[in-house]
Biotite code that builds the C-alpha atoms (Angstrom):
import biotite.structure as struc

atoms = struc.array([
    struc.Atom([-14.908, -38.831, 3.102], chain_id="A", res_id=1, res_name="MET", atom_name="CA", element="C"),
    struc.Atom([-15.468, -42.502, 3.943], chain_id="A", res_id=2, res_name="ILE", atom_name="CA", element="C"),
    struc.Atom([-15.649, -45.851, 2.188], chain_id="A", res_id=3, res_name="CYS", atom_name="CA", element="C"),
    struc.Atom([-19.302, -46.867, 1.875], chain_id="A", res_id=4, res_name="GLN", atom_name="CA", element="C"),
    struc.Atom([-18.463, -50.397, 3.049], chain_id="A", res_id=5, res_name="ILE", atom_name="CA", element="C"),
    struc.Atom([-15.916, -50.161, 5.887], chain_id="A", res_id=6, res_name="CYS", atom_name="CA", element="C"),
    struc.Atom([-17.173, -46.678, 6.848], chain_id="A", res_id=7, res_name="LYS", atom_name="CA", element="C"),
    struc.Atom([-13.562, -45.725, 7.642], chain_id="A", res_id=8, res_name="ASP", atom_name="CA", element="C"),
    struc.Atom([-11.862, -42.576, 6.420], chain_id="A", res_id=9, res_name="LYS", atom_name="CA", element="C"),
    struc.Atom([-10.343, -43.162, 3.005], chain_id="A", res_id=10, res_name="LEU", atom_name="CA", element="C"),
    struc.Atom([-6.709, -44.285, 3.241], chain_id="A", res_id=11, res_name="PRO", atom_name="CA", element="C"),
    struc.Atom([-4.874, -41.331, 1.701], chain_id="A", res_id=12, res_name="PHE", atom_name="CA", element="C"),
    struc.Atom([-5.087, -37.969, 0.009], chain_id="A", res_id=13, res_name="LYS", atom_name="CA", element="C"),
    struc.Atom([-3.771, -36.998, -3.383], chain_id="A", res_id=14, res_name="LEU", atom_name="CA", element="C"),
    struc.Atom([-1.366, -34.125, -3.974], chain_id="A", res_id=15, res_name="ASP", atom_name="CA", element="C"),
    struc.Atom([-4.320, -31.770, -4.498], chain_id="A", res_id=16, res_name="ASP", atom_name="CA", element="C"),
    struc.Atom([-5.529, -32.646, -0.957], chain_id="A", res_id=17, res_name="ASP", atom_name="CA", element="C"),
    struc.Atom([-8.574, -34.646, -2.138], chain_id="A", res_id=18, res_name="THR", atom_name="CA", element="C"),
    struc.Atom([-9.180, -38.159, -0.888], chain_id="A", res_id=19, res_name="TYR", atom_name="CA", element="C"),
    struc.Atom([-8.429, -41.059, -3.195], chain_id="A", res_id=20, res_name="TYR", atom_name="CA", element="C"),
    struc.Atom([-11.341, -43.447, -3.690], chain_id="A", res_id=21, res_name="PHE", atom_name="CA", element="C"),
    struc.Atom([-12.442, -45.875, -6.330], chain_id="A", res_id=22, res_name="GLU", atom_name="CA", element="C"),
    struc.Atom([-15.783, -45.536, -8.048], chain_id="A", res_id=23, res_name="THR", atom_name="CA", element="C"),
    struc.Atom([-17.478, -48.860, -8.619], chain_id="A", res_id=24, res_name="VAL", atom_name="CA", element="C"),
    struc.Atom([-20.650, -49.415, -10.580], chain_id="A", res_id=25, res_name="GLU", atom_name="CA", element="C"),
    struc.Atom([-23.272, -50.682, -8.151], chain_id="A", res_id=26, res_name="PHE", atom_name="CA", element="C"),
    struc.Atom([-25.794, -52.367, -10.499], chain_id="A", res_id=27, res_name="ILE", atom_name="CA", element="C"),
    struc.Atom([-24.197, -53.547, -13.722], chain_id="A", res_id=28, res_name="ASN", atom_name="CA", element="C"),
    struc.Atom([-27.476, -54.585, -15.372], chain_id="A", res_id=29, res_name="GLU", atom_name="CA", element="C"),
    struc.Atom([-28.889, -51.070, -15.812], chain_id="A", res_id=30, res_name="LEU", atom_name="CA", element="C"),
    struc.Atom([-28.950, -49.931, -19.427], chain_id="A", res_id=31, res_name="ARG", atom_name="CA", element="C"),
    struc.Atom([-27.876, -46.360, -18.842], chain_id="A", res_id=32, res_name="GLY", atom_name="CA", element="C"),
    struc.Atom([-24.916, -44.944, -16.963], chain_id="A", res_id=33, res_name="ARG", atom_name="CA", element="C"),
    struc.Atom([-25.893, -42.763, -14.006], chain_id="A", res_id=34, res_name="HIS", atom_name="CA", element="C"),
    struc.Atom([-23.496, -41.175, -11.521], chain_id="A", res_id=35, res_name="HIS", atom_name="CA", element="C"),
    struc.Atom([-25.913, -42.204, -8.743], chain_id="A", res_id=36, res_name="GLN", atom_name="CA", element="C"),
    struc.Atom([-25.218, -45.854, -9.631], chain_id="A", res_id=37, res_name="ASN", atom_name="CA", element="C"),
    struc.Atom([-21.657, -45.699, -8.346], chain_id="A", res_id=38, res_name="TYR", atom_name="CA", element="C"),
    struc.Atom([-20.171, -46.374, -4.938], chain_id="A", res_id=39, res_name="LEU", atom_name="CA", element="C"),
    struc.Atom([-17.196, -44.576, -3.379], chain_id="A", res_id=40, res_name="ALA", atom_name="CA", element="C"),
    struc.Atom([-14.969, -47.295, -1.932], chain_id="A", res_id=41, res_name="LEU", atom_name="CA", element="C"),
    struc.Atom([-11.491, -47.755, -0.552], chain_id="A", res_id=42, res_name="CYS", atom_name="CA", element="C"),
    struc.Atom([-9.242, -49.790, -2.882], chain_id="A", res_id=43, res_name="PRO", atom_name="CA", element="C"),
    struc.Atom([-9.637, -52.976, -0.819], chain_id="A", res_id=44, res_name="ASN", atom_name="CA", element="C"),
    struc.Atom([-13.431, -52.921, -0.779], chain_id="A", res_id=45, res_name="HIS", atom_name="CA", element="C"),
    struc.Atom([-13.577, -51.868, -4.435], chain_id="A", res_id=46, res_name="ALA", atom_name="CA", element="C"),
    struc.Atom([-11.678, -55.032, -5.360], chain_id="A", res_id=47, res_name="ALA", atom_name="CA", element="C"),
    struc.Atom([-13.900, -57.161, -3.112], chain_id="A", res_id=48, res_name="MET", atom_name="CA", element="C"),
    struc.Atom([-17.059, -55.659, -4.597], chain_id="A", res_id=49, res_name="PHE", atom_name="CA", element="C"),
    struc.Atom([-15.908, -56.245, -8.177], chain_id="A", res_id=50, res_name="MET", atom_name="CA", element="C"),
    struc.Atom([-14.222, -59.653, -7.838], chain_id="A", res_id=51, res_name="TYR", atom_name="CA", element="C"),
    struc.Atom([-15.570, -61.396, -4.716], chain_id="A", res_id=52, res_name="ALA", atom_name="CA", element="C"),
    struc.Atom([-19.173, -60.234, -4.517], chain_id="A", res_id=53, res_name="ASN", atom_name="CA", element="C"),
    struc.Atom([-21.324, -63.138, -3.366], chain_id="A", res_id=54, res_name="GLY", atom_name="CA", element="C"),
    struc.Atom([-24.429, -60.933, -3.520], chain_id="A", res_id=55, res_name="SER", atom_name="CA", element="C"),
    struc.Atom([-24.054, -59.518, -7.027], chain_id="A", res_id=56, res_name="SER", atom_name="CA", element="C"),
    struc.Atom([-27.040, -61.380, -8.512], chain_id="A", res_id=57, res_name="ASP", atom_name="CA", element="C"),
    struc.Atom([-29.344, -60.215, -5.704], chain_id="A", res_id=58, res_name="LEU", atom_name="CA", element="C"),
    struc.Atom([-28.255, -56.602, -5.177], chain_id="A", res_id=59, res_name="ILE", atom_name="CA", element="C"),
    struc.Atom([-30.872, -54.853, -7.298], chain_id="A", res_id=60, res_name="GLN", atom_name="CA", element="C"),
    struc.Atom([-33.801, -56.672, -5.678], chain_id="A", res_id=61, res_name="GLY", atom_name="CA", element="C"),
    struc.Atom([-32.366, -56.226, -2.196], chain_id="A", res_id=62, res_name="MET", atom_name="CA", element="C"),
    struc.Atom([-31.945, -52.488, -2.763], chain_id="A", res_id=63, res_name="LEU", atom_name="CA", element="C"),
    struc.Atom([-35.521, -52.030, -3.969], chain_id="A", res_id=64, res_name="VAL", atom_name="CA", element="C"),
    struc.Atom([-36.797, -53.699, -0.770], chain_id="A", res_id=65, res_name="ASP", atom_name="CA", element="C"),
    struc.Atom([-34.339, -51.910, 1.540], chain_id="A", res_id=66, res_name="LEU", atom_name="CA", element="C"),
    struc.Atom([-36.078, -50.129, 4.426], chain_id="A", res_id=67, res_name="ALA", atom_name="CA", element="C"),
    struc.Atom([-33.014, -48.546, 6.069], chain_id="A", res_id=68, res_name="ASN", atom_name="CA", element="C"),
    struc.Atom([-29.757, -47.113, 4.719], chain_id="A", res_id=69, res_name="ASN", atom_name="CA", element="C"),
    struc.Atom([-27.478, -50.167, 5.043], chain_id="A", res_id=70, res_name="GLN", atom_name="CA", element="C"),
    struc.Atom([-27.554, -53.027, 2.564], chain_id="A", res_id=71, res_name="LEU", atom_name="CA", element="C"),
    struc.Atom([-26.291, -56.416, 3.749], chain_id="A", res_id=72, res_name="ASP", atom_name="CA", element="C"),
    struc.Atom([-23.976, -58.125, 1.251], chain_id="A", res_id=73, res_name="VAL", atom_name="CA", element="C"),
    struc.Atom([-21.416, -60.932, 1.121], chain_id="A", res_id=74, res_name="ILE", atom_name="CA", element="C"),
    struc.Atom([-17.935, -59.819, 0.057], chain_id="A", res_id=75, res_name="LEU", atom_name="CA", element="C"),
    struc.Atom([-14.969, -62.181, -0.019], chain_id="A", res_id=76, res_name="ALA", atom_name="CA", element="C"),
    struc.Atom([-17.142, -64.774, 1.730], chain_id="A", res_id=77, res_name="GLN", atom_name="CA", element="C"),
    struc.Atom([-17.798, -62.461, 4.689], chain_id="A", res_id=78, res_name="GLN", atom_name="CA", element="C"),
    struc.Atom([-20.793, -60.395, 5.814], chain_id="A", res_id=79, res_name="ASP", atom_name="CA", element="C"),
    struc.Atom([-20.552, -56.695, 5.028], chain_id="A", res_id=80, res_name="ALA", atom_name="CA", element="C"),
    struc.Atom([-22.865, -53.712, 4.655], chain_id="A", res_id=81, res_name="THR", atom_name="CA", element="C"),
    struc.Atom([-22.994, -50.884, 2.154], chain_id="A", res_id=82, res_name="ILE", atom_name="CA", element="C"),
    struc.Atom([-23.963, -47.510, 3.597], chain_id="A", res_id=83, res_name="TYR", atom_name="CA", element="C"),
    struc.Atom([-26.166, -45.144, 1.577], chain_id="A", res_id=84, res_name="PHE", atom_name="CA", element="C"),
    struc.Atom([-27.246, -41.623, 2.382], chain_id="A", res_id=85, res_name="THR", atom_name="CA", element="C"),
    struc.Atom([-31.012, -41.106, 2.115], chain_id="A", res_id=86, res_name="LYS", atom_name="CA", element="C"),
    struc.Atom([-30.515, -39.098, -1.075], chain_id="A", res_id=87, res_name="THR", atom_name="CA", element="C"),
    struc.Atom([-28.253, -41.702, -2.701], chain_id="A", res_id=88, res_name="HIS", atom_name="CA", element="C"),
    struc.Atom([-30.726, -44.464, -1.839], chain_id="A", res_id=89, res_name="LEU", atom_name="CA", element="C"),
    struc.Atom([-33.739, -42.522, -3.157], chain_id="A", res_id=90, res_name="ALA", atom_name="CA", element="C"),
    struc.Atom([-31.866, -41.671, -6.369], chain_id="A", res_id=91, res_name="ASP", atom_name="CA", element="C"),
    struc.Atom([-30.901, -45.315, -6.949], chain_id="A", res_id=92, res_name="LEU", atom_name="CA", element="C"),
    struc.Atom([-34.461, -46.533, -6.394], chain_id="A", res_id=93, res_name="LYS", atom_name="CA", element="C"),
    struc.Atom([-35.734, -43.935, -8.884], chain_id="A", res_id=94, res_name="THR", atom_name="CA", element="C"),
    struc.Atom([-33.169, -45.001, -11.481], chain_id="A", res_id=95, res_name="ILE", atom_name="CA", element="C"),
    struc.Atom([-34.175, -48.648, -11.043], chain_id="A", res_id=96, res_name="ILE", atom_name="CA", element="C"),
    struc.Atom([-37.871, -47.758, -11.419], chain_id="A", res_id=97, res_name="ASP", atom_name="CA", element="C"),
    struc.Atom([-37.169, -45.815, -14.618], chain_id="A", res_id=98, res_name="ILE", atom_name="CA", element="C"),
    struc.Atom([-34.982, -48.619, -15.988], chain_id="A", res_id=99, res_name="ASP", atom_name="CA", element="C"),
    struc.Atom([-37.693, -51.211, -15.198], chain_id="A", res_id=100, res_name="ASP", atom_name="CA", element="C"),
    struc.Atom([-40.304, -49.020, -16.876], chain_id="A", res_id=101, res_name="GLY", atom_name="CA", element="C"),
    struc.Atom([-38.189, -48.783, -20.018], chain_id="A", res_id=102, res_name="GLU", atom_name="CA", element="C"),
    struc.Atom([-37.899, -52.604, -20.024], chain_id="A", res_id=103, res_name="ASP", atom_name="CA", element="C"),
    struc.Atom([-41.689, -52.916, -19.948], chain_id="A", res_id=104, res_name="GLU", atom_name="CA", element="C"),
    struc.Atom([-42.109, -50.358, -22.774], chain_id="A", res_id=105, res_name="GLU", atom_name="CA", element="C"),
    struc.Atom([-39.689, -52.269, -24.997], chain_id="A", res_id=106, res_name="GLN", atom_name="CA", element="C"),
    struc.Atom([-41.464, -55.582, -24.302], chain_id="A", res_id=107, res_name="CYS", atom_name="CA", element="C"),
    struc.Atom([-44.979, -54.194, -24.853], chain_id="A", res_id=108, res_name="GLY", atom_name="CA", element="C"),
])
C-alpha cells in the first residue's frame, strides 16, 4: 500500500501486519460522508493536506475537470500531486455530481 501523495510505501506496519495510514477527508464541503471521499496518506502528507493545503478551496473544481489520474496541488508551499485509481476518481466525480444535484433540488 502507498501514500496517494508521495507514492512511497507506507512507513510501517501494525502488529496485525497491516500498513498504518491516515484517512483524510478529500472534499470537506460535501454534505454526506462517503468512504470514496477519503485519501490514504502517510502521516506526513496527512498533516500537510489538513494544515498546509494551499489548494483546498480549488480541489473540488480541479477534480471535476481532471483528465488523468494525478491532481496537482500545493502542500506546505510546494507542488505535489495526488494519485487516484480510475475507480476512485470515477467514484469521487459521481459523488460530486450527486451532491451538486441535491444542492440544486434544495434551491429550486
